[in-house]
N, C-alpha and C positions, 0 to 999 in steps of 0.2 A: 437509456435507465440510469436514474437518478437515484444515489443511497446517500441520506443523511444519517450520520454520527449520532453518539450520543453528545458530540461536544458541537454539532450542529455544523458541521463539515461536511460539504457536498463532494461527492466519489461519481463521476461518471463511468459507466462501465457499458461492455458490449451488450446486445440482445445474445450474444450466444452462450452467455457462461454457465448456462443450464440448459444442455443443445433441447432441442425442441420444444423449449415455454417461454425463450426469451425472459427468464428469470432465474436469480441467482439462488443457490441452495441457504440455507442458515448457516453452514461455515463458510462460506465464500464470503457474505454479508459481514460476519463476526470477523475473518481476517481482513478485510479489506478496512473496516473501523478501526481496527489492533492497529494495522498501520497506520493509517490516517492520523490516529492517536499518537503514535509512537514518535512522528515526525514533528511534534510541536516544538518552536524556538528551531529548527534547522533553516540554516542561510542558504541560499543557492547562489549561485552554483555551488552543488556539492556532491562529492567523489562518493564510492561504494562506503569508505571507512567512515567516512563523516557520518554518513545516514546511519551505520550501525552503530557508532558510539551514540548517538544522540537517541536511538531507540533504546538502549542498556540504560543511558542516563535518564530516560523517561519511563523506565521498569517495564519494558515490552515485555510479554510471555514469550515464553521458548517456540510458540510457535511462530511469531513474527519473525522472531531474530534469526531463525533457520531459515524463513521466504526472504528475509532481505539479505543473507547471505549465497541466496542464490540469486542475485540480481546480477547482470554484467557490470565488469571494471569499467567506469567511464564516468564522467561528470552527467550531471543532470541538470536541466537548466530550471525545473518547478517541480511543485508537489506533481501536476499532471504529466509534466516527461517521466517520473517515476512509477506512478499509478501504471501506466501503460506498458512500462516492462512486469510488472505483476498480472495483468491483463493479459498479455502474449504469452505468460509462462504458462497457463493453467492450460 
């Protein structure tokens, strides 16, 4: 499944995001769009701290900040690499 945020960035998701339907809930769609928007200007590779600082700089809402705080502490090579982390944590 592909989701396009308000900034026209594409987010690829698994069909299992909403069990049994192959669809995302509105909350999941909003969260992924918020995460994508909060990453604007982030250079890769990036560590969790870099990602968190960029999200705060971009005015991410508390739900997005909280989600970023829950990702693994490692180098992320691209936005796709980072978004996989959110997909796996749901």
